[in-house]
C-alpha positions as CSV (number, residue, x, y, z in Angstrom):
1,M,0.5,-0.3,-0.2
2,V,1.9,4.0,-1.3
3,K,2.3,5.5,1.9
4,R,2.8,9.6,1.8
5,I,3.3,12.6,4.1
6,D,3.4,15.9,3.3
7,V,6.1,18.1,5.0
8,T,7.0,21.9,5.1
9,V,10.1,23.2,4.5
10,T,11.2,25.3,6.9
11,D,14.8,25.6,6.2
12,P,15.0,30.1,5.5
13,V,17.2,28.6,1.9
14,G,14.9,26.0,0.9
15,L,15.5,22.4,0.0
16,Y,19.5,23.2,-1.7
17,A,22.4,21.1,-2.4
18,T,24.2,19.8,0.6
19,P,20.8,18.0,2.6
20,A,19.6,17.5,-0.6
21,T,22.4,15.5,-1.6
22,E,22.2,13.7,1.9
23,L,18.8,12.8,1.5
24,V,18.7,11.0,-2.3
25,D,21.7,9.5,-1.1
26,T,19.5,7.7,1.5
27,M,16.6,7.5,0.2
28,K,18.8,5.2,-2.7
29,M,19.2,2.4,0.5
30,F,16.1,1.3,0.2
31,N,13.6,-0.5,-2.3
32,S,10.8,1.3,-2.7
33,D,10.1,3.5,-5.3
34,I,10.0,7.0,-4.0
35,K,8.2,10.3,-5.5
36,L,8.8,13.7,-4.5
37,V,6.3,15.8,-5.4
38,Y,5.9,20.4,-5.4
39,A,4.3,22.3,-7.2
40,S,2.3,20.1,-9.2
41,K,5.9,18.4,-10.1
42,T,7.2,14.6,-9.9
43,V,10.7,13.2,-9.6
44,N,12.1,10.3,-8.4
45,M,13.9,10.6,-5.0
46,K,16.8,8.9,-5.6
47,S,17.9,11.4,-8.1
48,L,19.3,14.3,-7.2
49,M,19.5,15.9,-10.2
50,G,15.6,15.8,-10.4
51,V,14.3,16.9,-6.2
52,L,16.6,20.0,-7.4
53,S,15.2,20.7,-10.6
54,L,12.2,21.4,-8.5
55,G,13.7,24.7,-6.5
56,I,12.4,23.9,-3.9
57,P,11.8,27.2,-1.7
58,T,11.2,28.1,2.0
59,K,8.0,26.8,3.1
60,A,7.2,24.9,0.6
61,K,5.2,22.3,1.0
62,I,6.2,19.2,-0.6
63,E,4.7,15.1,-0.6
64,I,7.2,12.1,-0.5
65,I,5.1,9.7,-1.9
66,A,6.8,5.4,-0.9
67,D,5.3,2.3,-2.7
68,G,6.9,-1.1,-1.8
69,E,8.0,-3.8,0.8
70,D,10.0,-1.5,2.2
71,E,7.2,1.7,2.4
72,D,7.0,2.8,5.7
73,A,10.7,2.4,7.0
74,V,11.2,4.8,4.4
75,I,8.8,7.6,4.9
76,K,10.1,7.2,8.5
77,R,13.6,8.0,8.0
78,A,13.1,11.0,5.3
79,L,11.3,12.3,8.4
80,E,13.2,12.0,10.9
81,L,16.2,13.2,8.5
82,M,15.2,15.4,7.5
83,K,14.9,17.2,10.7
84,D,18.2,15.9,11.9
85,L,19.7,18.5,8.2
86,G,17.2,21.2,9.4
87,I,15.1,21.6,6.3
88,S,12.1,20.6,7.8
89,G,10.6,21.2,12.0
């Protein structure tokens, strides 16, 4: 079953290259299909170029969608990491 979460980006710079790289690298460790949605655009969350192409600013509302065998772990880890990196509150 597909898991979805909504997150608000709180970093004053938005989702920029340094935390995006760590986030993408972490998502690559999972088997699930992971998508990031912003402004009606959807990209593969395992692609740094895809994530950066969205140009996600501060206060943006994004959605993370995981579909696969480890989707619960994906959602949990994405939320933890985004808080640890200061991307979201």
